[in-house]
N, C-alpha and C positions, 0 to 999 in steps of 0.2 A: 893273942892268937886269933880271936874273932875278927880283928881288923884285917889280918892277912887273908883270911877266908873270904871276907867281903870284897877285898881288892881283887883276889883271884877270880871270884865269881863274876865281877864286873868285866874284867879283861877277857875272860874266856867267852862269856855270852856275847860281848861286843865283836870279838874276832870271828866267832862261829857265824854270826849274821853277815859280817862283811864278806867272808869267803864262801858262805853257803848260799847267799842270795843269787849270785850269777848261775849257780847250779839249778836252783829252783826256777829261774827264768827259762833255762833251756828245757827243763822237764815240761813246763807249762806250754811252751811253743810246740814241743814234740807231740803232746797229747791234746793240743788245741784248747787248753784251759785258759781262754782269753776273754777279755771284756771288750766287746765291739762298740764303736761309737754309734749312737742312735739319733744324734741331732737334738736331743731333748735334755736329759740330765747328763748324758755321756757325750761330752764334746771333745774328747781327746782326738788328736790328728790320726792316730792309727790304733789297731788293737793292742791292748796292754795285758800282759800275763797276770793271772792271779797267782796263788801259791805263796804269797808273802806271809800269810798267816801260818803256814806250815813251818817255814824257816824261823819265824819269830818264836813260835812255840817250842820248836826243837832246841833253839839256842837258849831259850829261857829255862827249860827243864834240865838240859844236859849238865851244866855245872852244879846245879842243886843236887842231882843224883850222885855226884862225886863227893860232895862235902857234907851232906846232911842225911841222917837216917830217916827213912820214910816213916812218918807216923800216920795216925788215922786221918788227921786233917789234911795233910799233904796228899795222901792217897785219894781223899775225896775231891780235892781240887784237880788232881791229875785225871781221875776217872771222868768227872763231870765235864772238864774242858775237852777231853778226848772225844766225848760224844758230840759236843758242839763243833769240834774241828771236822769230824767226819760228815756231819750233817751240812755244815757250811760248805765243804768241798763239793758235796753232791749238789747243793743249791747253786754254787758257782758254775758247775758243769751243766746242770739241767735244772732250771728254776723250779723251786718248790712253792707251793701255796703258803701264804702266811699262816694258815691254820696248822699245816704239817710242821712248819718250823717252830711254831709256838708249842706244839705238843712235845717236841724233843727238848725244847728249853725248859719245860715243866719237869720232864724226867731228869734232866741234868741238875736242875735246882733241888729237886727232891733228894738226889744222891748227895749233893753238897751238904744239905742240912742234916742228913743222916750221919755224916762224918763228924758232926759236932760243931760245925761253923754256923753259929747262930748269933744274932744280936742279943746282947745280955745287958739290958738296962735295969738297974737295981730297983727302979720305981715302977716297973711294968711286970705283970704276971707272965708266967712262962708261955702260956698259949698266945698271948699278944706278941711276945718276942718272936715266936715261930711264924706267926702270920706276917709280921712286918718283915722278917728275914726273907720269906718266900716272895713277897711283893717287891722287896728291894732288889733282889738278885735279878728277877725277871725284868724289872724296870731298867736296871743298869745295862743288862745284856742288850736290850732293844735300843737304849740310848746310844751306845757305841755303834750299834749296827746302823742306826739311822743317821748318825753324824758323819759317816764315812762317805762324804759326797764331794770332797775337794782334795787335791793332791797334798799329802802331808798332814792333813787336819787331824784325823783320828789318831795317827801315830804320835803326833806332837802332843796332843792332849793326854794321851795315854802315858807318854814318857813323863810329862810334868806331874800327872797324878801319882805315878809310881814313885817319883823322887820325893814328892811331898809326904807320902806315906812312909818312905824310908827315913826321912828326917824325924818324923814323929816317933817312929819305932825305936830310934836310937835313944830317945828320952825315956821310953817305956821299957827299955831293955828286953824287947821281944825279938830274939835272934831269928826265929822262923820268918816273921814278917819282914825283917830287915833283908834277909837273904833273898826272899821271893821278890820283894820290891826292887832291890838293886839289880837283880838279874833281868827282870822284865824291863826296867828302865834302860839298861845297857843294850839289850836287844833292839828296843824301839829306836833308840838314838842312832844306832848303826843302820837300822833299816831306813831311816830318813835320808840317808845318802842316795838311796835308790827310789824313794817314794816322794821326794820333794819335786815340785813342778819343774820340768815335765816328768811325771812319774814313769819309771821303767818297769814297775811292778806294783801291784795292788795288794792290800791285805785281804780283800775279798770278804764275803760273809763269814768264812771260816775264821779269819783273823779278827774281825771286829767283834764277833760274838765271844770269842775266848778272852779278848781284852776286857769286855764287860764283866764276864764271870770272874776272872782273876782279880781285877781291881775291886769289883763289888765285894768279893770275899775278903780281901785285905782290909777294906774299910770296916767290915763287921768284926774282924779279929782284933782291931786296935782297942786299947783300953782308953776310955774317955772319962767316965764320971768320977774317977778318983782325983782328977785334977780340977774339973769344973763340971758341975751338974748339968750344964747346958752344952758342954763341949761336943756332945754327940752330933750336933748340927754341923760339925766340921765335915762330916761325910758329904753333906749337901754342897759345901764349898769345894771340896776336892773334886767332885764330879759336877760342878755347877754348869759348865758349858754343855756337856751332853744332855743333862737333865733338862736344861732350859730349852734346848733345841727340840728334844722329844716332845715336851709339853707344848711348845710353840707350834710345831708342825701339826700335831694332832688337833689342836684347837682350830687352826686355820682350815684344815681339811674338813673338819666336822662342820664349821661355819659355811663351807662351800657345798655341803651335802655329799662329801666324799668319804670313803673309808679311811680311817686314820693311818693304816699301814700300807696303802697303795702309793707308789711314788708320785711326787709332784715337786716342782721347784719352789717350795715354800720354806725351805731351810733358812734360818736367820743368816748364815754365812753367805748364801747366794744372794739374799736380799741386801746384805751389807755391801757386798761387792758391787752390785748394781747401783745402790744408793750413792756410794762414794766414788764410783767409776774407777775402782781399783783392779789390779791384776789379782790372780788367785794367790800369788806369793804374798802380796801386800795384805790381802784379806786374812790369810792364815797367820801371818805375823801379828796382825792386830788382835786376832782371837787368842793367840798364844800369850800376848801381853796381858790381855784381860784375865786369862787363866793364872798368870803370874801374880796378879793382884789378889785373886781368889786364894791362891796358895799362901800368900802372905797373911790373909785373913784367917786361914786355918791355924797358923802358928799363934796369931793373936788370940783366937778363940780358945785354943788349947790351954794356954797359961794365964788367961785373964779371968776376971770375975764374970759371973752370969750376966750382970748388968751390961758390961762391955760387949759380951757375946750377943746380947739382945739388940744393942744399938747397931753393931756391925751387920747383923742379919737384916735389920730393917733398912739400912742404907743400901745394901746390895739388892734386896728385894725391890726397892723403889727404882733402882737403876735398871734392873731387868724389865720391870714393868714399863718404864718409859721407852727403853730400847725396843721392846716388842710393839708398842703402839706406833712408834716412828717408822719402824721397818714394815709394819703391817700396811702402811700406805703405799709402799712400793709396788707397782704393777709388774707382775712376773709373767703373765700369760697374754 
């Protein structure tokens, strides 16, 4: 029965996005909720509508509301993500300061944690679990927000992250995580039809922030340590690309004497595109391939020994360090 529900959820979420996105485009054009080219970070040929986040969220939550009884955790995700959706829409329409956005992110994170979604590592005290959970959600929200700088990039990484979580949840027999992950993956995969270069609609801040909150929540809900005491590092692999870009951009901006959250062309995907002289499609495809390797590492970490997990972690850490150094030499301004 659960398999039928999962298939139904995937199909309904996928179809809602396919048929709902054109409607979202029309609404965005009517109310001028558009992203205009600026010749700097925004190099699209013409204005592109936002509202992608709204349709992804609607398509994600609709099938779940039909097949799953809302419990405290699900309500927490719903309430917290709804706050970020509204704040993101307002920011897309009339840009908010980073401080105001961060304040609402803190509120949404607090609500999420109050619903019981908290990192639960058996070798950490409760207060440390809560502190790490708070920091983790805020970090992932901003990681997805900051990586949404190329057509199809955030949606592709989000879809792969959700699918990886779905695969793990099948082994841990957690139906809530499975249904949330497969619904989100289906919505994002369908959205890529419209978001792949040249994008006809964007996720916007509304979409990227709720992606971060939902996927960050799912990584905290997964059961790790009963399989491998170091398997909790799998979360870092599931979200390796957004977390690397967030850290990379912040470090480069601080080194230049700039504020970490003010826009600049320092993203590793933009530097990779220039370094390799690739198109945006080629760059996104390469980043997705890298995420595929990271997802494979998640599976290895989950079912291997702590020693193997440590070795895999060191290898990927070294890779990202070398990648950062090489791309840091690319002149972007």
